[in-house]
N, C-alpha and C positions, 0 to 999 in steps of 0.2 A: 463635570456637573457642579453647579454652584451649591454651596451648603445652604440649608434652610436656616433662616435667621431665628433668633430667640423669639422675636415677636410673632413670626409665622408659626413656630412651635406652640406658643401660648394660645394663639387663635385655634390651632388644631385641637389642643387638649380641651379648651373651653367648649369647642363645638361638639365634642362627644360627651359633654356633661360633667366634666371635672371642674370643681370650683376654682375661681380665679387665683387665689394665693397658691394653692397646690399646683395649678396649671403652670404658673410662672416658675415654681421650683423645678418641676419636671422639665420645662422648656430650657432652663439654664443648663441642666445636666445633659440633655440630649444635644444641645448646641455645642457644648464644650467637648463632648465625646465624638462630635462630627457624625452623628447618626443621620442617615438618609431615610425618607419615607418608605423606600422600597425594601429597607431592612426590617421594618417593624414586624412583618409577617413571620420572619424567621426567628424572632425573639421568643424564648420560652417564658413561661410564668415564673420559673425560678430565676432566670436572668433579669427579668424586670424587677423582681424583689431584691435580689442580692447585689446586682451590679448597678442598678439605677435607683435603688432604695424606694421603690414604690410599694409601700407596705399594705395598702388597702386592697383587698381582693377585688372589690367592685371596680376600682380604677384600672387594675391590671386586665380584668376581663373586658372592660370598655375599650381599652387600647388594642387588645388582640382581636376582638370581634370586629372593630372598625377597620383594622388593617386587613383582616381576612376578607372583608366585604369590598374594600375600595382600592387596595393596592396589590399588584402581583408580587410574589416573593422574588428575592434576588436569584434563586435557582431557576425559577420559571423564566425570568427575563433572560438569563444566560442561555436558555435552551429553546427560545422562541422559534428558531429556525427548524427544529426537529420535532416540536410538540405542538399540537393544535391547542388554541386557547380554550380555557375552560368556559363552559356555558354559565352565564350570569343569570340568576333567577331574580325576578323582581320581587322585592320584599313588600308585604302589605303596608299600607300607610294609615296612620292615626290622624284624627282631626281634633281640634280643641273642643268642639262640641259635637257629640254623636248621639243618634237615637239608639234605642236598644237593638233595633233590627240591623242597623249598619255596624254596630259593634259585634253582633253575632257573626256577621259576614267577615269582619276582620279576624275573629277567632278561627273561623273555618279556613280562611286563607293562610293564617299563621300556622295552623296545624299542617297544611300541605307544604308550606314553605320550609318548615323544620325538616320534613322528610326529604325534601329535595336537596337541601344543603347539608344534611347529616347532623342536625342538632338533636341529641338524645332527649327523650321526654323527661320532664321534671328535673332537669339538671340546672346547676347554678348559671351556666352559660345562657340558658334560655331567658332568665330574668334580665340579665345584662343586655341581651340582644333586644328584648322588648323596650328597655330603657333607651338603648341606642336608636331604635326606630322612632321612639317618641321624640328624641332630641332632634333627629334629622327631619321629622315631619313638621314640627312647629315648635319654636322656642317657648311658647306659652305653656305647652304641655310639660316640658322639663321643669319649669318653675313651679307649676301646680303640683307635680309629684314630689319635688324636694320640700316644698312647704308643708305638704300633707304628712309625709313620713320621711324624716331625714335618714332613717335606717333602711330605706326601701330596697337597697341592693342586696340585703340579706334575706329577703322574702323568697319562699318557694314560688315556682312559676304559677301555680293555681291561685295562690293568694295575691300574687302580683297582678294577674289578669283581673281578679275580682276588684282590687283596689283601683286599677285603671278604669274599669267599667263604671264604678260608682262615681269617680271623678269626672269622667267625660260625658256620662249620660244623666248627670244630676239635674240638668235643666230641662230634660224631656218631661212633658206634662202628660200623664196617662189619659186625662179627659180628651185630649186631641185624638188619641188612638181609639178610645171608646166610641167617640162620635163616628169615626170611620167604620168601626166594626158594626155598629147598629144600622148603618145605612147601606151595608153591603148586600148584594143580591147575586144569585147565580146567573151567569151569563148564558145565552142560548147555546154557545158552543162548548160549555164546560160539562164534563161528566160529574156525577155525584162525588166521586173520589177527589176530583180536582177542586170542586167547590169546598169540600171539607178541608182539603190541604190549604187552600187560600185563607180560610178562617183561622186555621191553626197557626199560620205564619203571622197573623196580626194579633191574635189574642194574648200572647205573652207580654206585649207592650202595654196592654190595657190594665194590667195589675188588678184583676178582679179579686178583691179581698173583702171579707166582712169579719167583724169581731166575733170571737167564739163565745158560746153561752156560759162558759165556766168562769168568766170575769177575771181571767188571769192576765188580760192585756194582750193576749195573742190573737192572731188573725187566721182565718180559714179561707183557703182558695175555693172559689166556686166557678172556676174557669170551665170545667167539663160540663157543668149544668148549663151554662150560658151557650157553650158551643153547640150542644144538642138542640137547644131552643132556637138559636139563630140559624142553624142548619135547616131546620124545618120551616121557619118563617121565611127564609130567603130562597127556598128551592122553587123551581118552576113547576114541578109535578104537583098538581092540585090534589091528586088522590092521596099522595103522601101527607100533604097538609091536613087533609080531612081524616087521616088514619084509616083509609080504605085499602 
């Protein structure tokens, strides 16, 4: 098997989010030590730190998570004749611009994906995995994250998701969703419960907020009030509309 070149290793490391200068340093070491891609999965965190002098935790996590996702381990390759291949679960994808609804769907899919692949909740691996997903989804996302918070790899998972949400949904305009909300009506085949559920799915994107009376600059949500009003306004049952 031909050795991976230094240039190929550099491309590999930059592709998982490691900056260029450090990617070249790691590439030189991996090439000189004749490391093959199939070996990455078997490298421990301590080995990456002590043998390859990769001191940043985020970089070590990115390397290991990417290897875990894309390359079989050397032991698995050696035992392919006696072991069934592991099922690969499709990771959810991020987009450079998302609306709040599509991002909530991403979070739901991400929660399921973590359980399937065995990522513990609120662990450091989770933030690195999200960043790896961002890097493979679109290079623009990686640059946006790095520019916003250079120390992003040290954020807990919940804060990381919150940061991603703000960055990727910042262009969404609430007025667009409010217009959709106010023109919604119950369809003939919908039950009252289904009609209410459809309203609840749209209302969070509308950001129904008004200033509080205490003049402290804070805002108060009045989403529930509008939900009740819109539920009655858009319902087909005229008796409910009239309060009968």
